[in-house]
C-alpha positions as MATLAB code, in Angstrom:
seq = 'XXXXXXXXXXXXXXXXXXXXXXXXXXXXXXXXXXXXXXXXXXXXXXXXXXXXXXXXXXXXXXXXXXXXXXXXXXXXXXXXXXXXXXXXXXXXXXXXXXXXXXXXXXXXXXXXXXXXXXXXXXXXXXXXXXXXXXXXXXXXXXXXXXXXXXXXXXXXXXXXXXXXXXXXXXX';
ca = [
       2.103   20.476   33.999;
       5.247   20.106   31.964;
       5.187   16.338   32.369;
       1.607   16.233   31.241;
       2.524   18.225   28.140;
       5.456   15.932   27.428;
       3.237   12.851   27.748;
       0.688   14.372   25.379;
       3.426   15.253   22.883;
       4.886   11.740   23.109;
       1.483   10.272   22.641;
       0.977   12.351   19.476;
       4.354   11.306   18.142;
       3.851    7.591   18.610;
       0.137    6.982   18.304;
      -1.108    9.319   15.606;
      -1.211    7.759   12.172;
      -2.889    9.066    9.108;
      -5.835    6.956    7.990;
      -3.790    5.858    5.032;
      -1.098    4.333    7.271;
      -3.712    2.589    9.298;
      -5.176    1.032    6.158;
      -1.826   -0.266    4.969;
      -1.081   -1.665    8.421;
      -4.329   -3.527    8.800;
      -4.229   -4.880    5.227;
      -0.621   -5.893    5.648;
      -1.171   -7.674    8.902;
      -4.193   -9.503    7.597;
      -2.402  -10.668    4.459;
       1.171  -11.016    5.877;
       2.523   -8.337    3.612;
       4.815   -5.518    4.852;
       2.580   -2.358    5.013;
       5.497   -0.385    3.578;
       5.370   -2.607    0.536;
       1.651   -1.905    0.058;
       2.318    1.803    0.408;
       5.098    1.543   -2.139;
       2.673    0.018   -4.596;
       0.136    2.747   -3.940;
       2.791    5.382   -4.574;
       3.691    3.786   -7.834;
       0.109    3.100   -8.926;
      -1.691    6.329   -8.008;
       0.751    8.582   -6.201;
      -1.505    7.971   -3.185;
      -4.491    9.417   -5.010;
      -7.615    7.529   -3.888;
      -9.685    8.936   -6.791;
      -7.215    7.934   -9.589;
      -8.732    6.209  -12.636;
      -6.472    5.036  -15.423;
      -6.875    3.072  -18.663;
      -4.676    0.008  -18.972;
      -4.121   -2.769  -21.479;
      -3.698   -2.504  -25.222;
      -5.926   -1.452  -28.080;
      -7.516   -4.871  -28.293;
      -8.132   -5.353  -24.581;
      -8.742   -2.167  -22.638;
      -9.512   -2.052  -18.903;
      -9.711    0.558  -16.144;
      -7.754    0.745  -12.903;
      -9.422    2.323   -9.810;
      -8.252    4.077   -6.732;
      -5.290    4.115   -4.456;
      -3.998    0.692   -5.497;
      -5.385    0.832   -9.045;
      -7.601   -2.240   -8.777;
      -8.191   -3.504  -12.325;
     -11.694   -3.670  -13.708;
     -11.349   -7.451  -14.428;
     -11.783   -8.007  -10.646;
     -14.988   -5.989  -10.450;
     -17.524   -8.733  -11.420;
     -16.156  -11.054   -8.751;
     -15.948   -8.260   -6.120;
     -19.639   -7.453   -6.829;
     -20.650  -11.091   -6.831;
     -19.044  -11.573   -3.360;
     -20.775   -8.395   -2.116;
     -17.501   -6.638   -1.412;
     -18.363   -3.649   -3.614;
     -21.624   -2.377   -5.107;
     -20.153   -0.196   -7.790;
     -16.725    0.802   -9.091;
     -17.151    4.042   -7.051;
     -16.632    1.959   -3.878;
     -12.978    1.453   -4.984;
     -12.518    5.231   -5.173;
     -14.544    6.315   -2.094;
     -13.327    3.709    0.271;
      -9.505    3.791    0.216;
      -9.115    1.279    3.051;
     -11.250   -1.221    1.126;
      -9.189   -0.548   -1.965;
      -5.983   -1.301   -0.097;
      -7.462   -4.460    1.467;
      -8.563   -5.758   -1.927;
      -5.118   -5.053   -3.423;
      -3.421   -6.789   -0.538;
      -5.630   -9.839   -1.053;
      -4.825   -9.837   -4.748;
      -1.126   -9.480   -4.060;
      -1.245  -12.239   -1.452;
      -2.839  -14.597   -3.977;
      -0.104  -13.763   -6.520;
       2.650  -14.339   -4.018;
       1.033  -17.686   -3.118;
       1.137  -18.728   -6.774;
       4.633  -17.624   -7.724;
       6.472  -17.074   -4.427;
       7.641  -14.176   -2.291;
      10.119  -12.589   -4.610;
      10.384   -9.360   -6.553;
       9.461  -10.734   -9.945;
       6.304  -12.196   -8.507;
       5.494   -8.855   -6.982;
       5.660   -7.523  -10.571;
       2.758   -9.774  -11.417;
       0.502   -7.376   -9.457;
       0.972   -4.969  -12.359;
       1.764   -7.211  -15.375;
       0.183  -10.537  -14.703;
       1.651  -13.982  -15.113;
       2.091  -14.294  -18.925;
       5.608  -15.273  -19.995;
       5.557  -12.397  -22.508;
       5.230   -9.959  -19.549;
       8.398  -11.081  -17.792;
      10.340   -7.835  -18.677;
       7.384   -5.736  -17.624;
       7.220   -7.487  -14.263;
      10.926   -6.966  -13.677;
      10.656   -3.236  -14.537;
       7.631   -2.827  -12.212;
       9.350   -4.732   -9.399;
      12.441   -2.537   -9.710;
      10.305    0.575   -9.369;
       8.547   -0.778   -6.300;
      11.823   -1.930   -4.740;
      13.282    1.557   -5.159;
      10.275    3.207   -3.564;
      10.227    0.587   -0.744;
      13.920    1.086   -0.097;
      13.410    4.889    0.159;
      10.409    4.537    2.569;
      12.264    1.955    4.665;
      15.253    4.309    5.185;
      12.862    7.234    5.953;
      11.065    5.114    8.558;
      14.283    4.066   10.087;
      15.466    7.654   10.290;
      12.200    8.757   11.936;
      12.501    6.053   14.553;
      16.017    7.222   15.308;
      14.778   10.812   15.581;
      12.029    9.794   17.919;
      14.448    7.744   20.103;
      16.785   10.754   20.186;
      13.891   13.042   21.249;
      12.834   10.640   23.995;
      16.379   10.445   25.333;
      16.403   14.213   25.652;
      12.953   14.813   27.155;
      13.180   15.892   30.791;
      10.177   14.878   32.896;
       9.692   17.531   35.624;
       7.680   16.718   38.754;
];
């Protein structure tokens, strides 16, 4: 009985993932982007709030950002045309879809300007030369979050390995 309980506990430790982690993993794998990087962006963009809506832009050109990854409204006409979403609400009510769309957008950006931190900043600030400093600031924020998450993940793996080393299976 003890060995069965230990196996159940181990299974829970290694196989349970919140839906959010699953979404980042799937989108990351599909788009060849580290899921931790996608989660870092979601933390910066919405603090992991799938229902977040924010205004962006300046007084002359306002837009809205939707959901976990803050998908900008400029993408909505194309997403509707392709049948990916029906309304803006889909970006709020389907967090995995929101993450997948963001990963595809980021993947397109990285294809254009390369896999580097400044290019990652284009996810938030676009490609205009005048936005170089904004891209750098955004990338620095993402890098800080990413580094923190990376070290937390590494620490958890070490804790799990330590736990496994100390579990006694009784027959």
